[in-house]
C-alpha distance (Angstrom), angle and dihedral (degrees) to the residues before:
residue distance angle dihedral
X1 . . .
X2 3.81 . .
X3 3.81 132.8 .
X4 3.79 126.5 -171.3
X5 3.88 124.2 -164.1
X6 3.75 141.2 143.5
X7 3.80 98.6 -109.1
X8 3.78 119.4 115.7
X9 3.82 133.3 159.8
X10 3.79 115.4 7.7
X11 3.79 92.4 -2.3
X12 3.82 90.7 54.3
X13 3.83 89.0 51.4
X14 3.81 90.1 52.6
X15 3.79 92.9 48.0
X16 3.79 87.6 46.5
X17 3.79 88.8 66.5
X18 3.80 88.6 58.2
X19 3.79 91.9 50.5
X20 3.84 91.1 45.5
X21 3.81 89.5 55.7
X22 3.80 89.8 50.1
X23 3.82 92.3 50.2
X24 3.82 91.7 47.2
X25 3.81 90.1 50.7
X26 3.81 99.6 43.7
X27 3.82 108.3 18.2
X28 3.83 88.6 -127.4
X29 3.80 112.3 138.3
X30 3.82 115.9 -136.6
X31 3.80 124.5 -154.4
X32 3.79 106.1 -154.6
X33 3.81 125.9 -160.3
X34 3.80 119.5 -171.2
X35 3.76 119.3 -168.8
X36 3.82 136.9 154.9
X37 3.80 87.5 -145.5
X38 3.79 90.8 66.3
X39 3.83 96.3 139.2
X40 3.80 92.8 55.3
X41 3.83 92.9 42.1
X42 3.78 94.1 50.7
X43 3.77 94.8 45.3
X44 3.82 90.0 49.9
X45 3.80 90.9 49.2
X46 3.76 92.1 50.1
X47 3.82 92.0 49.0
X48 3.79 88.9 51.4
X49 3.77 93.0 48.7
X50 3.82 93.0 -117.5
X51 3.79 106.9 104.0
X52 3.79 120.2 166.3
X53 3.77 116.2 -97.3
X54 3.78 90.3 -122.6
X55 3.82 129.9 15.3
X56 3.82 127.5 -171.8
X57 3.75 110.0 -154.5
X58 3.81 132.9 -178.7
X59 3.82 92.3 -151.8
X60 3.76 115.1 80.3
X61 3.77 88.7 -178.9
X62 3.80 88.9 65.1
X63 3.82 91.3 45.6
X64 3.79 90.8 51.8
X65 3.80 90.6 53.0
X66 3.82 91.3 47.7
X67 3.81 89.5 50.5
X68 3.82 90.0 49.4
X69 3.84 91.4 50.7
X70 3.82 92.8 47.5
X71 3.82 95.4 -115.7
X72 3.83 93.6 109.9
X73 3.79 110.2 64.2
X74 3.85 126.4 -140.0
X75 3.80 118.8 -107.3
X76 3.81 102.1 -160.0
X77 3.79 93.1 110.7
X78 3.79 95.2 34.1
X79 3.77 105.6 60.5
X80 3.84 125.5 46.3
X81 3.82 96.2 -142.5
X82 3.79 93.8 -170.0
X83 3.79 93.8 -176.7
X84 3.85 93.8 -55.8
X85 3.82 93.9 130.1
X86 3.77 136.6 29.6
X87 3.76 109.5 -113.3
X88 3.83 97.5 -113.9
X89 3.86 90.6 57.4
X90 3.80 90.7 66.4
X91 3.80 118.6 80.5
X92 3.78 97.6 -113.8
X93 3.82 121.6 179.9
X94 3.80 125.3 171.9
X95 3.84 90.2 -8.1
X96 3.84 93.3 -54.9
X97 3.85 126.2 110.8
X98 3.83 112.2 -131.8
X99 3.80 106.9 169.3
X100 3.78 143.3 18.4
X101 3.85 127.1 -147.9
X102 3.79 111.3 -111.4
X103 3.79 103.3 171.7
X104 3.79 125.6 21.0
X105 3.83 127.0 -160.9
X106 3.81 126.2 -162.3
X107 3.83 111.1 -136.5
X108 3.81 106.6 172.8
X109 3.79 93.6 82.0
X110 3.79 137.9 103.8
X111 3.80 119.6 -146.3
X112 3.80 129.3 -147.5
X113 3.77 142.1 168.7
X114 3.76 109.2 -107.9
X115 3.81 92.1 -141.6
X116 3.85 92.3 56.2
X117 3.82 105.4 34.7
X118 3.78 116.9 58.4
X119 3.80 101.2 148.9
X120 3.82 125.8 109.5
X121 3.77 114.5 -87.9
X122 3.84 111.9 -99.2
X123 3.77 112.7 -105.8
X124 3.80 103.9 -172.1
X125 3.78 146.5 7.5
X126 3.78 93.6 -77.5
X127 3.78 90.2 55.6
X128 3.80 92.5 48.9
X129 3.78 92.5 50.8
X130 3.82 91.0 49.2
X131 3.83 94.0 59.0
X132 3.77 110.9 115.7
X133 3.82 135.0 172.9
X134 3.79 104.4 -117.3
X135 3.80 107.7 156.6
X136 3.80 104.6 64.5
X137 3.83 94.9 -72.9
X138 3.76 117.5 138.5
X139 3.84 92.5 -134.4
X140 3.75 141.9 -15.9
X141 3.83 98.0 -114.4
X142 3.79 126.6 63.2
X143 3.80 104.6 -143.3
X144 3.81 133.3 179.4
X145 3.75 124.1 165.0
X146 3.77 102.4 -178.0
X147 3.84 121.6 101.5
X148 3.77 132.9 162.3
X149 3.80 92.9 -127.3
X150 3.80 102.8 40.4
X151 3.81 126.3 -13.4
X152 3.78 117.6 -136.6
X153 3.80 99.7 35.9
X154 3.88 94.1 116.6
X155 3.81 85.7 61.7
X156 3.81 92.2 48.2
X157 3.81 87.4 54.5
X158 3.81 89.2 55.1
X159 3.83 92.9 51.3
X160 3.81 92.4 46.4
X161 3.83 91.1 51.8
X162 3.78 92.6 46.4
X163 3.85 92.8 47.9
X164 3.81 93.5 47.7
X165 3.81 94.1 48.0
X166 3.76 94.0 41.2
X167 3.81 103.8 40.7
X168 3.83 102.2 20.9
X169 3.82 137.2 -123.3
X170 3.84 98.2 -64.1
X171 3.82 93.3 56.0
X172 3.80 88.6 44.5
X173 3.80 90.8 52.9
X174 3.79 92.0 52.4
X175 3.80 92.5 48.7
X176 3.85 94.8 44.6
X177 3.80 91.8 49.9
X178 3.80 94.5 48.7
X179 3.81 99.6 -109.2
X180 3.83 96.7 110.0
X181 3.77 121.6 69.9
X182 3.78 120.1 -118.8
X183 3.80 88.3 -133.1
X184 3.82 91.6 55.8
X185 3.80 118.5 119.0
X186 3.86 96.7 -108.0
X187 3.79 93.9 50.2
X188 3.80 94.2 44.0
X189 3.79 89.8 48.0
X190 3.80 91.7 53.7
X191 3.81 91.4 55.3
X192 3.79 91.4 46.9
X193 3.78 92.3 48.1
X194 3.79 91.5 52.8
X195 3.78 89.2 52.0
X196 3.84 91.4 50.8
X197 3.82 91.5 50.4
X198 3.81 91.6 52.9
X199 3.79 93.4 43.8
X200 3.79 92.8 49.0
X201 3.85 90.7 50.5
X202 3.79 93.5 59.4
X203 3.80 98.6 -101.7
X204 3.83 100.6 150.7
X205 3.77 129.4 -173.4
X206 3.81 91.7 -84.5
X207 3.82 89.5 50.5
X208 3.76 89.9 52.1
X209 3.80 91.4 52.7
X210 3.82 89.8 50.7
X211 3.85 90.4 51.0
X212 3.82 90.1 51.8
X213 3.82 89.7 57.7
X214 3.83 99.6 38.9
X215 3.81 122.1 97.3
X216 3.77 112.2 -121.6
X217 3.83 90.6 -127.4
X218 3.81 91.7 56.8
X219 3.82 98.5 42.4
X220 3.83 94.3 81.7
X221 3.77 92.7 52.9
X222 3.77 85.4 80.3
X223 3.82 87.7 75.1
X224 3.81 89.9 70.5
X225 3.81 102.3 45.5
X226 3.80 124.0 113.2
X227 2.93 98.8 -98.3
X228 3.80 96.2 15.4
X229 3.81 116.5 -118.2
X230 3.80 90.5 -144.0
X231 3.81 138.7 4.0
X232 3.83 107.9 -145.9
X233 3.81 136.7 35.1
X234 3.79 124.6 -161.5
X235 3.79 100.4 -153.2
X236 3.78 142.5 131.7
X237 3.78 122.9 -89.3
X238 3.79 91.2 -103.7
X239 3.85 87.9 72.2
X240 3.84 88.0 81.2
X241 3.80 90.2 84.8
X242 3.84 89.8 58.0
X243 3.83 94.9 57.3
X244 3.83 120.1 92.6
X245 3.82 113.1 -87.3
X246 3.80 111.0 -92.5
X247 3.80 94.1 20.6
X248 3.79 112.4 158.1
X249 3.79 98.1 -134.3
X250 3.76 132.3 158.6
X251 3.80 135.8 171.9
X252 3.78 142.7 -146.1
X253 3.80 126.9 -150.9
X254 3.81 119.3 -96.7
X255 3.79 105.6 -93.3
X256 3.76 129.0 -115.5
X257 3.80 116.0 -92.1
X258 3.79 96.9 -172.6
X259 3.82 119.3 93.3
X260 3.80 96.8 -136.6
X261 3.78 103.5 59.4
X262 3.79 125.7 23.0
X263 3.83 96.9 159.5
X264 3.84 106.0 130.3
X265 3.84 93.8 -142.4
X266 3.80 90.3 58.0
X267 3.77 96.7 54.3
X268 3.84 123.7 108.1
X269 3.78 120.2 -126.2
X270 3.82 131.5 -138.4
X271 3.78 113.0 -136.3
X272 3.76 135.7 175.1
X273 3.79 126.9 -152.5
X274 3.77 140.3 -169.4
X275 3.80 108.7 -129.6
X276 3.75 125.5 -155.7
X277 3.78 118.7 -139.1
X278 3.79 135.6 174.9
X279 3.84 122.1 -124.0
X280 3.82 99.0 172.0
X281 3.77 122.2 43.6
X282 3.79 97.7 -142.4
X283 3.85 123.0 141.8
X284 3.84 88.2 -114.1
X285 3.81 93.0 52.4
X286 3.77 91.6 47.7
X287 3.76 91.3 50.3
X288 3.80 91.5 51.8
X289 3.78 92.4 48.4
X290 3.81 90.6 53.3
X291 3.79 89.7 49.1
X292 3.82 95.8 47.8
X293 3.78 91.2 49.8
X294 3.82 93.9 48.7
X295 3.76 131.6 91.8
X296 3.83 95.3 -109.3
X297 3.80 95.2 59.6
X298 3.77 93.4 37.0
X299 3.84 90.9 58.1
X300 3.83 97.4 50.9
X301 3.80 102.4 75.1
X302 3.83 96.5 38.2
X303 3.84 88.1 54.8
X304 3.82 90.5 63.3
X305 3.87 109.2 95.3
X306 3.82 109.6 -114.0
X307 3.81 89.0 0.7
X308 3.81 90.2 134.3
X309 3.76 94.1 -144.6
X310 3.78 123.4 134.7
X311 3.78 132.7 -176.9
X312 3.80 136.5 -137.8
X313 3.80 90.9 -162.3
X314 3.80 107.8 118.6
X315 3.81 91.3 -138.3
X316 3.85 94.0 59.1
X317 3.82 106.1 79.8
X318 3.83 124.9 -170.1
X319 3.80 90.9 -98.1
X320 3.83 87.6 68.1
X321 3.81 82.2 84.6
X322 3.82 109.5 82.6
X323 3.78 121.2 -106.8
X324 3.79 86.6 -119.2
X325 3.82 87.9 67.1
X326 3.83 103.2 60.0
X327 3.79 93.2 160.6
X328 3.79 91.9 53.2
X329 3.77 90.6 48.2
X330 3.82 90.0 49.2
X331 3.83 90.6 52.7
X332 3.80 89.5 50.0
X333 3.83 90.9 49.0
X334 3.80 89.9 48.8
X335 3.80 91.7 51.6
X336 3.79 90.0 47.8
X337 3.80 93.6 50.9
X338 3.82 97.8 44.2
X339 3.79 113.7 125.5
X340 3.81 89.3 -144.5
X341 3.78 134.9 -2.5
X342 3.79 123.2 -154.2
X343 3.79 125.7 -167.9
X344 3.81 120.4 -116.8
X345 3.80 101.8 -82.9
X346 3.78 95.2 -144.6
X347 3.81 89.8 56.3
X348 3.83 88.3 57.3
X349 3.77 93.1 52.4
X350 3.82 125.6 91.9
X351 3.87 111.4 -94.9
X352 3.85 95.6 -106.6
X353 3.82 92.1 52.9
X354 3.77 93.1 43.3
X355 3.81 91.4 53.1
X356 3.79 91.6 46.3
X357 3.83 89.8 51.8
X358 3.81 90.3 55.1
X359 3.79 91.7 46.8
X360 3.83 90.4 50.2
X361 3.82 89.9 53.3
X362 3.80 90.2 55.9
X363 3.80 90.5 48.8
X364 3.80 92.3 47.7
X365 3.79 93.2 52.9
X366 3.77 90.1 50.4
X367 3.80 97.3 42.7
X368 3.87 113.5 10.9
X369 3.82 90.9 176.5
X370 3.83 87.8 71.3
X371 3.80 93.3 65.5
X372 3.88 97.1 112.6
X373 3.81 90.7 52.9
X374 3.79 92.4 45.9
X375 3.81 92.7 52.0
X376 3.78 91.1 47.0
X377 3.79 89.7 53.0
X378 3.82 90.6 50.6
X379 3.80 88.8 53.1
X380 3.83 88.6 53.9
X381 3.82 91.7 48.9
X382 3.80 90.6 48.7
X383 3.84 89.8 52.5
X384 3.83 92.4 48.5
X385 3.80 91.7 49.5
X386 3.78 89.1 51.5
X387 3.82 89.1 55.2
X388 3.80 90.4 56.9
X389 3.81 99.0 42.2
X390 3.75 119.1 17.4
X391 3.81 111.5 -176.3
X392 3.76 116.1 -142.9
X393 3.79 117.9 -110.2
X394 3.83 88.8 -100.9
X395 3.82 92.8 49.3
X396 3.80 90.9 48.9
X397 3.82 90.3 50.6
X398 3.79 90.9 47.2
X399 3.81 91.7 51.7
X400 3.79 91.1 46.3
X401 3.80 90.8 53.4
X402 3.78 91.3 43.9
X403 3.84 92.8 53.8
X404 3.81 92.3 71.5
X405 3.82 104.9 22.3
X406 3.80 95.2 175.7
X407 3.79 131.7 -118.2
X408 3.80 124.7 -27.5
X409 3.84 87.6 -129.5
X410 3.81 97.9 173.4
X411 3.80 89.4 -179.1
X412 3.83 95.7 73.3
X413 3.83 113.8 90.2
X414 3.75 113.9 -107.4
X415 3.79 125.9 -122.0
X416 3.83 108.5 -95.5
X417 3.80 90.0 -144.5
X418 3.80 92.9 65.6
X419 3.79 134.2 -80.5
X420 3.76 115.6 27.5
X421 3.81 122.0 -109.1
């Protein structure tokens, strides 16, 4: 059988351990393809009538469209959930479950080198705007916008975090599900706030040009220079694998940007996740889906030191991460304790809008004065996307609920009839 996902290199090796365990258990051979161009590959395979049996995608917006078109198959009768996931964590459209989270990443975090950063973590907007480079660094923030799959997404992560922490989960839900205009005050303010944070940190026009040309995986290496090129990196938990082996890194949560509550424990968190879905209803594909959703498979990758993989399965606690991986265990604890988690909004968007969002980030870094025109163009793209795929009222409500599925909260008893409410 065939599996398609984005993981290459070290990540493919780690996922290979999961597939090896499946083959050992079932005797079913798996042909794995890893590619950063997963969207183009899957669309081409579907047009040719040869889709993979199972695909693991980071974009829930794509999965929702595939479910709407009938290419992605429902899993209700395939997987015995048995209380392993809270209901909002499953991609549910029109009362059918279509995908299950396999690997979760925490995005609302800021990374630093313990040897270089000894200041208190910023707690609010005033603290963020007070950050300055004062030890020979070029700037406070490590920033790289280039990526093989889609340039600009590290900037979209920034805007998502700012919007969530500034305007709150309900506004974030409306924006992520396409019911809030890009030109609206909360969205515009999020862009402007990001610009103010970068300006205050010392990122000048030349620094912006460098960020536009720097690969996201190399940006954080500036933390470890002598002297360091930058002091902090806002990046997802998967960035750990890009840091030099043996690096003594740590992180703090993204601070509150609203004036009424700056308590860290009360803050929502942006996450991303890779969701497994089934495109061919063969016995082998169904067996793999059951395995990927289950506790055994969900524990394998987290058990790898510095593997940067985290699980939404209620039966995989933070101590599934080895004691030799204290940063990984801290990420898992942070996910567990989050008051609210919200999925990466750009991953929920249709592909054309997601790409336009990334392009607008690049334009904004280059010419911030063009923000009104950029937001107006994003509104036009959103309208055109709606013309091509118009979700039903139920699908729109499902996606809105799915955008902020709530806390992991493993401590609450699960529903004995299946997924928890």
